[in-house]
LOTI-524098 format. One line per field, with one value per residue (C-alpha): x, y, z. Coordinates in steps of 0.2 Angstrom, whole numbers, plus 5000, padded with zeros to 4 digits. Layout:
N
x [X ...]
y [Y ...]
z [Z ...]
This chain:
517
x [5077 5062 5052 5057 5055 5037 5033 5040 5031 5015 5016 5022 5007 4995 4999 4989 4973 4958 4941 4931 4912 4908 4891 4890 4886 4880 4869 4851 4850 4865 4864 4875 4884 4891 4909 4914 4933 4936 4921 4904 4889 4876 4857 4847 4830 4832 4845 4853 4845 4849 4838 4844 4862 4863 4864 4850 4851 4840 4844 4846 4858 4868 4870 4873 4887 4894 4894 4880 4866 4850 4832 4815 4801 4785 4775 4786 4793 4810 4827 4841 4858 4871 4890 4904 4907 4890 4871 4861 4842 4830 4812 4806 4800 4810 4827 4833 4846 4851 4869 4874 4892 4899 4904 4886 4887 4874 4872 4857 4860 4850 4850 4851 4838 4824 4822 4808 4799 4798 4792 4792 4810 4816 4830 4843 4858 4874 4886 4877 4875 4893 4901 4890 4898 4916 4919 4926 4916 4920 4913 4921 4912 4919 4913 4897 4901 4900 4917 4917 4933 4936 4954 4952 4953 4969 4977 4971 4988 4997 5003 5011 5018 5025 5030 5047 5041 5028 5042 5044 5027 5028 5028 5045 5045 5058 5045 5032 5022 5014 5031 5039 5055 5068 5076 5092 5094 5108 5104 5115 5108 5120 5113 5123 5115 5122 5127 5111 5100 5112 5111 5092 5091 5103 5097 5115 5129 5140 5150 5149 5139 5134 5135 5123 5121 5109 5115 5103 5099 5082 5078 5061 5050 5037 5024 5011 5006 5011 5027 5036 5051 5065 5074 5089 5097 5109 5108 5124 5122 5138 5143 5128 5129 5147 5140 5128 5131 5134 5117 5108 5119 5114 5096 5097 5109 5096 5084 5098 5104 5088 5092 5109 5104 5086 5077 5059 5048 5035 5021 5009 4994 4992 4975 4967 4978 4982 4999 5009 5024 5036 5051 5060 5060 5042 5043 5059 5049 5033 5034 5015 5019 5026 5041 5038 5021 5015 5006 4992 4982 4974 4985 4971 4959 4972 4974 4956 4953 4965 4955 4968 4963 4979 4972 4969 4987 4994 4983 4988 5006 5005 4996 5009 5023 5015 5012 4993 4991 4999 5007 4993 4980 4991 4992 4973 4969 4979 4970 4953 4957 4958 4940 4935 4948 4944 4941 4936 4954 4955 4955 4968 4979 4978 4983 4997 5003 5002 5013 5025 5027 5030 5044 5052 5047 5039 5047 5054 5063 5073 5090 5091 5108 5111 5128 5132 5114 5109 5098 5100 5086 5091 5081 5088 5076 5076 5063 5062 5058 5045 5036 5037 5029 5016 5011 5012 4994 4986 4979 4986 4969 4966 4983 4979 4997 5004 5019 5030 5024 5027 5045 5048 5042 5053 5068 5065 5064 5081 5088 5080 5077 5087 5078 5088 5085 5088 5080 5089 5086 5094 5085 5092 5081 5065 5070 5075 5092 5096 5088 5093 5086 5094 5085 5092 5082 5090 5083 5089 5094 5089 5096 5089 5096 5090 5099 5095 5097 5101 5092 5078 5092 5102 5098 5104 5096 5103 5095 5103 5094 5103 5094 5104 5106 5096 5103 5110 5103 5111 5102 5109 5101 5108 5097 5097 5082 5079 5066 5065 5056 5054 5036 5029 5020 5009 5003 5011 5017 5004 5000 5008 5001 4993 4990 4978 4987 4972 4971 4989 4985 4970 4978 4964 4976 4981 4968 4977 4970 4978 4984 4976 4989]
y [4942 4937 4935 4952 4960 4954 4960 4977 4978 4972 4984 4999 4996 4990 5005 5016 5006 5014 5008 5010 5010 5026 5034 5046 5063 5079 5093 5089 5103 5098 5088 5072 5065 5048 5045 5028 5025 5044 5048 5055 5043 5051 5048 5054 5057 5055 5062 5054 5059 5056 5046 5046 5050 5037 5041 5033 5031 5023 5005 5001 5015 5012 4993 4994 5006 4993 4981 4971 4964 4969 4961 4966 4954 4965 4951 4948 4966 4957 4964 4953 4959 4947 4949 4937 4934 4935 4937 4949 4947 4959 4964 4982 4986 4973 4974 4957 4954 4936 4935 4920 4918 4909 4894 4891 4897 4910 4923 4933 4951 4966 4984 4998 5008 4998 5000 5012 5019 5037 5046 5029 5025 5012 5019 5008 5013 5017 5010 4994 4990 4994 4985 4970 4969 4971 4989 5001 5016 5032 5049 5066 5078 5093 5088 5080 5064 5046 5039 5021 5013 4996 4992 4975 4985 4994 4978 4966 4964 4963 4945 4949 4966 4960 4942 4944 4953 4939 4927 4936 4932 4913 4903 4898 4880 4885 4896 4887 4899 4886 4883 4894 4904 4912 4929 4937 4955 4967 4986 5001 5019 5034 5051 5067 5083 5098 5114 5123 5110 5108 5127 5126 5112 5120 5138 5143 5145 5130 5130 5111 5096 5081 5062 5051 5032 5017 5000 4985 4967 4959 4940 4936 4920 4921 4909 4916 4933 4930 4937 4934 4947 4953 4969 4976 4992 5005 5024 5034 5053 5057 5069 5080 5079 5085 5102 5105 5115 5104 5108 5104 5088 5081 5083 5076 5062 5054 5052 5046 5033 5024 5021 5015 4997 4994 4977 4976 4961 4962 4949 4951 4940 4944 4936 4947 4962 4961 4968 4966 4976 4973 4983 4990 5006 5009 5008 5019 5033 5031 5026 5021 5006 4992 4982 4967 4973 4971 4985 4980 4987 4981 4987 4984 4995 5009 5009 5007 5023 5031 5023 5010 4991 4984 4967 4967 4973 4959 4945 4952 4952 4934 4929 4937 4928 4911 4913 4914 4931 4937 4954 4959 4955 4965 4980 4980 4978 4993 5004 4997 5001 5020 5021 5033 5046 5044 5059 5062 5059 5042 5032 5043 5043 5024 5022 5034 5024 5008 5015 5022 5005 4997 5010 5003 4985 4980 4967 4980 4988 4973 4968 4949 4940 4921 4914 4897 4892 4908 4921 4939 4952 4970 4986 5003 5019 5037 5050 5057 5040 5037 5054 5053 5035 5041 5055 5045 5040 5056 5068 5085 5093 5082 5087 5105 5108 5111 5101 5115 5116 5097 5099 5113 5103 5088 5100 5107 5090 5086 5101 5101 5083 5067 5050 5035 5017 4999 4982 4966 4948 4931 4915 4897 4882 4893 4898 4916 4915 4933 4950 4968 4986 5003 5019 5037 5053 5070 5088 5104 5102 5084 5067 5049 5033 5015 4999 4981 4963 4945 4929 4921 4915 4931 4949 4967 4984 5001 5018 5035 5052 5069 5085 5101 5111 5098 5080 5065 5048 5031 5015 4997 4981 4963 4948 4929 4918 4900 4887 4882 4870 4884 4889 4906 4913 4928 4929 4936 4924 4916 4928 4943 4960 4968 4986 4992 5006 5017 5019 5025 5037 5045 5046 5037 5025 5007 4994 4978 4961 4944 4938 4922 4908]
z [4995 4984 5000 5007 4989 4988 5006 5003 4986 4993 5008 4997 4985 4998 5009 4997 5000 5008 5012 4997 4994 5002 4999 4985 4993 4983 4985 4980 4968 4958 4942 4944 4930 4926 4918 4912 4908 4905 4895 4901 4898 4888 4893 4878 4885 4904 4916 4932 4948 4967 4979 4997 4992 4978 4959 4950 4931 4917 4917 4899 4894 4910 4908 4889 4892 4904 4889 4894 4883 4890 4889 4896 4900 4900 4908 4923 4924 4924 4918 4912 4909 4901 4900 4897 4915 4923 4921 4932 4934 4944 4945 4945 4962 4971 4979 4975 4962 4956 4949 4939 4935 4920 4930 4935 4953 4959 4972 4978 4984 4987 4980 4993 4982 4974 4955 4950 4935 4932 4916 4907 4912 4924 4936 4945 4956 4947 4960 4963 4944 4940 4955 4952 4934 4942 4939 4952 4957 4965 4967 4962 4974 4965 4948 4955 4945 4948 4941 4934 4929 4921 4927 4918 4902 4907 4913 4899 4892 4908 4906 4889 4894 4911 4908 4915 4931 4933 4936 4953 4958 4954 4971 4977 4983 4996 5005 5015 5025 5035 5043 5056 5050 5061 5055 5062 5057 5061 5059 5060 5059 5058 5059 5056 5062 5052 5060 5056 5064 5079 5082 5081 5093 5106 5103 5101 5089 5090 5074 5074 5067 5078 5074 5082 5080 5084 5083 5086 5083 5079 5081 5074 5073 5060 5053 5041 5047 5065 5072 5089 5089 5101 5097 5106 5102 5109 5106 5106 5107 5116 5102 5105 5124 5124 5117 5131 5147 5162 5169 5153 5150 5167 5164 5147 5152 5163 5149 5137 5150 5148 5129 5133 5131 5126 5124 5117 5114 5101 5098 5084 5080 5062 5061 5074 5074 5093 5096 5113 5118 5133 5138 5154 5144 5147 5166 5165 5156 5165 5184 5183 5172 5182 5176 5165 5160 5143 5133 5121 5107 5091 5077 5064 5073 5075 5056 5052 5062 5049 5034 5031 5030 5037 5039 5020 5017 5028 5019 5002 5007 5013 4997 4986 4995 4994 4976 4978 4971 4955 4952 4941 4955 4967 4957 4952 4971 4975 4962 4967 4985 4980 4975 4988 4982 4963 4952 4934 4930 4938 4921 4913 4929 4930 4911 4914 4929 4919 4905 4918 4926 4909 4906 4923 4923 4907 4896 4884 4898 4902 4895 4895 4896 4899 4904 4912 4914 4923 4915 4922 4918 4921 4919 4920 4920 4923 4928 4911 4903 4916 4913 4894 4895 4907 4895 4879 4877 4884 4871 4872 4875 4890 4897 4894 4887 4870 4864 4867 4885 4887 4880 4892 4907 4902 4900 4918 4925 4918 4925 4942 4947 4945 4946 4941 4945 4941 4944 4941 4946 4940 4936 4936 4933 4934 4951 4956 4964 4967 4965 4967 4967 4966 4966 4967 4969 4969 4969 4976 4994 4995 4990 4993 4988 4991 4987 4992 4986 4990 4992 5002 5015 5015 5011 5013 5012 5014 5013 5013 5015 5015 5018 5015 5031 5041 5043 5034 5038 5033 5038 5034 5037 5035 5038 5037 5037 5038 5043 5062 5073 5086 5090 5086 5102 5100 5118 5133 5147 5158 5172 5165 5168 5152 5151 5138 5128 5126 5145 5145 5131 5139 5156 5165 5173 5168 5166 5171 5166 5167 5150 5144 5143]
């Protein structure tokens, strides 16, 4: 379960990542500002300005705000900025910057805007300098503000605050990602369509609800980020079909017969993003696709078009499971990945998120009990606990709320919404032997519950969602996993027909090529 727990955590957190480093865009006649860790940076006798879409600021005030010791060599026109982690050196009028790290290694890089002198002040690029010193930089277009955040400051006590959760990110020697694993999974999905939805679908008053189901099995071979999977499933909609007229039933039945017993093969090269799919379902639904053909597209390129670096998510997930990435690094990477969406509230929001996480998973949230050589850690939390923790360190003037308004909001939360959850795991001999998570969310007309647990070898997960006057969905998954000597093959069989998926989507006809063996 630990392996699955880490992957779900990485995916969930890393699914928030977007490509950062976008240019700062603003109107030329607007006066840009700079904010550092929630406070505006004051420039006494000069103001930030823009050059080709980059915010330029007086170097000394900026670098000293970033906790660097700054010196100036008049003869060489060279600026030196020293922090605990690195030293930056650059010369006025030249783009090159020499970065010397505390371990003695060096790197030379170039600024996108060359430092220049104006009215006796030397200007440098805000983004470049801040990122060179390991800060995260974003742009709030509405406030015309460059937002700089030092997430290291927020997370500086992470190892002390989350020492218990850190146990989950310690590498388990039973997981060797260089070896192939075989996973067998059974899945059951039950769907109840309530009467209101059935009436809407059938455009008539039925007076009945309908029960649908999907039953399936998955056999997956995986090695690192590569996967070779076979999935079989059956869809049962007999209850819905029985409510149709004979004419409508005959028409829909032809489509549903296709889903009576479906087999699909999926091959993913996690290093390149190439994904191949094969199923008789494709030719049954589209007569232009020949039987035994493989559909191909690049999964990473597809997500990249939506602004998501899925390749980075996959690598981060693998690194976390292998124990090469700590929980702290994972969370900081997730926050840093949101730079392009940062606002002037970014620092406050990150601090609130950290406090909320402490209320759920911090050391003080866990009850610790030891019996028979096994130590069990259990944290139980509620939505009210999380909200109060998130607001704890935010001054009321920044919230824009009085204490009475805060109390009113909390009381409304208690009445209108229920969030309850628990996290537990057991440790024996410094190894995680079991883990479990429960989560319940309720509000008017909606309920959601999640429960899962197990070990590396065997795990279970169930999810239930109930939408009033809509549908109820219940999904259960049971999986077993073990090392295998089987080979993970991420390529279609030699000589197979491969159809580029973009051609089927654009309707220009299937471009068929022979797959490389």
